[in-house]
N, C-alpha and C positions, 0 to 999 in steps of 0.2 A: 613730329615732322610737320603736321598741319599747322601748329602754332608758330613754328619757326618760319614757315613760308608765308603765313598771313601777316606777320608783323611788318615786313617792308612794303607789303601791298597797301596796308592801311597808312603807313607813314614811312616813305623812303628814307633810308639811313645815310645814303651817300658814302657807302664803304669805299675805301681806296680802290681806284680803277685806273690802270695806265691808259693814257690818251694817245692814240695812234697819230702819226704824222698826217695821215690822210684826213682824219677828222679835224685835226687842228688847222690844216690848210683850208678845209671847207668852211670852218668857222671864220677864218681870217678873210676868205674871199667875200663872205657876206658883210663882215665888219668893214671892209675896204670899199664897199659900194658908195660912190659919191652922193652927197646930199642932193635931193631933187631928181635922182635917177629913177628909172623904172626897171623892175625885175620880172622876168617871166617864169612861171611855175607850171611846166607841162607835166601831166600825170598819165602814166600807163601802168596800171597794176590791178590785179583781180581782188575781189573781196576776201578770198581765202588767204592771200598774202599780205593784206593791208595791216594786220596787227604788227607785222615785223618792221614796217617803216613808219607806222603812225607816231611813235614817240619822237623820232627824228623830225617828222613833219611838223608836229605840234611845237617843238622848241624852236625850229627854224622860223615858223610863222611869228612866234614871240620875238625872235631876233629882228625880223623885218619890221614888226610893229613898233619896236623900240627905236627904230632909225627913221630919219626924215626922208623916206623913200616911198615909192608906190609899187604895188605888185599886182599882177593879174594871173589868174589860174586858167589853164586851158586843158581839156581832157581828150585823150585819144580813144577812149572806150566809154560805153554808155552808162556804166554804173558808177563811174568816178565822180561826177558832179555831186552826188549825194554823199559820197565819202568825204569830199572836201568841204561840203556844207557842214558835216559833223565836226570836222577839224576846226573850221572857223567858229562854230558854236562853242567849242571848248576853249577858245582864246578870246571870246567875246568880252569878258571882263577885263582882260589885259588890254584889248583894243580901246575900251572906254577909258581906262586909266591913262592911256597915252594919247587920248583925244583923236583916235583914228576912226573914220567912218566908212561904211561900205559905199562904194560908188565914187567917193572922193579920194580915198587912199588905197583901196584895194577892190578888185572885181573878180567874180567867178564867171568866166565866159562859157562854161559848160562844155558839152560834148560836140566835137567836130568830127564827123565820120570820114573815113578814107585812109587812116593810118599814114604811111609815108607820103602819099599824095596830099593829105591834109596838112602834114608838117611843112611840106614844100610850099603849099599855097599860103598858109598862115605866115610863113617867113617872108614871102614875097609881098603880100598885101593883107595886113591885119584887118583893116576895116571891111574889106570885101569878103574875107573868109569868115569873120565873126562880127556881123552887123549888129548883134544884140547879145546881152548877157544871158545867163541860164534862166533868168526870170522873164525874159522878153523885153527888157528895157534897151532901147537903141543906145549904142555906145556913144553916140553924139551927145547924149544926155548924162554921160558919166565922166566927170572931170578927171578921174584916174586914167582914162584912155586918151586924154588930150595929147596930141603930138606923136602918138604911136602909129607908125605907118608900116615899118618893116622890122625884121629881126635886128637890124643895126641900131634900132632905138632902145634896145634892152641892154643895160649895163652888165647883167648877169642872168644866166639861165640856171634854175635849180630843178633838175629832172628827177621826179619821183617815179621809180619803176621797179617792176618785178620781172623784167624781160631784158632783151638786148638793148644796147645803147647805140649800135652802129648807125641806125637810120637817123637819129638825132645828130650824131657826129657828122654824117654826110650833109644833112640839110641845113645845119646851123654853124657848126664849128668850121667845117671845110668851106662851105659856100659863103658865109658871112663873117668868119673870124670871131664868132661869139665865144665868150668865156662861159664854161659850163661846169657845174658841180652835180654829181649824181648821188641821190639817196636810194640805195639799192638793197634788195634782199641779199642775204649772205651768200646764197648759192651762186650769184652772178659776180661776186667780187673777183674771183680769179680771171674771169673774162674781161673785167673792166680795168684791171691794173695796168695792162699794156698801154691803154689810152692815157692813164695817169702818168706813166713813165715817159710817154712821148710828149706830154704837155697838152694833149687834146682835151683832157679833163684837168681842171685846176684843183679838184678836190673830190673825195669819195667818202660817203658816210655809210659804213657797212652794217645794215640791219639794226636790231635792237641794241647791240653793243655800241654801235656808232652813235645811236640816238642817246644812250646813257652818257657817253663821253661828251657829246654836245651839250647835254644838260649840265654836266659838271662845268664846262667852259662858260655856260650862261649863268651858272649858280642858280639854276631853276630845276630842282628835283621833280621828276615826273614818272611816267610809266616805264621809261627806259631804265632808270636807276632802281625802280621798284623791282623790275624783273631781274636785273643783274644782282641786286642785293639778295633777292630770294634764292637765286642759284648759289651765290657765295655762302649764305647762311646754311643752305641745305647741305652743301659739301662739307662745311665746317662741322655741322652736326654729325654727319656720317663719320668723319675722321675721329671725332670725340667718342662716338659709340664704338668704333673699332679699337681705340686705345683702352677704353673701359672694359671692353670685352676681353681683351688680352690680359689686362690686370686681374680681372675676376678669374680667368682661367688659371693664371699663375697661382692664385690662392685657393682654388677649389679643385678643379679637375687634375691639375698637374701632380699634387701630392698623392692623390688616390691612384694615379697611374704608376707613380714610383712604388707604392706599396704593393700594387698588383704585380708589377714586374719583379719585385724582390721575392714574392711568394712563388711566382712561376719558376724563378731561378733556383730557389731552394727545393 
């Protein structure tokens, strides 16, 4: 079992995986972002839940870096800037391959305290709420932030979360008509689907499975497919063991049971 589980971790196999409509719609929303547009990536998730959304986050960043668009990350909790720094580090080579540079094509604005109050303030006046990035560089010196004033200046919002989406719906979708996709932990998916059905979310990427599906759409195998491949191979291995166990029982234990039963009857 250890060997079976390690194989896809070392090299994702890309085993067949059905792609849900919600993940496909999320991919298409990013694909349809017009050239030259700006994308907002707000983040609200704990370190403990981060592994569940990291695969989807990584492949989404690759998708954006492949397109002629700019994006900026903003965090609603204090530990998230470091999480996103790590995610950006993992796509650094991809960024270089696509001639994308920090400050010019993407920015990490860091932590803005206040939760829904911060969400509302940022949506209303971006420069006033986030005057500098997470490293202390004034946004006036960052070309990626040029022309960004309010939530209306973002063509798409990609919300990475392990919590409720209601506050973001209120402050961005309802107030500014923003288009939003959620990258959510699997436990929140049932609560998010009504927003998807109503059109308030244009896409939803559900946990590791959604990240794996996104990787398939991008043709970029990563941690998501490695995880789902490991689960699939593990289940296949268990099924094979069950079948072999039954075959062995037929040829070993069952004849002896017949003999024992015959002797008892006689």
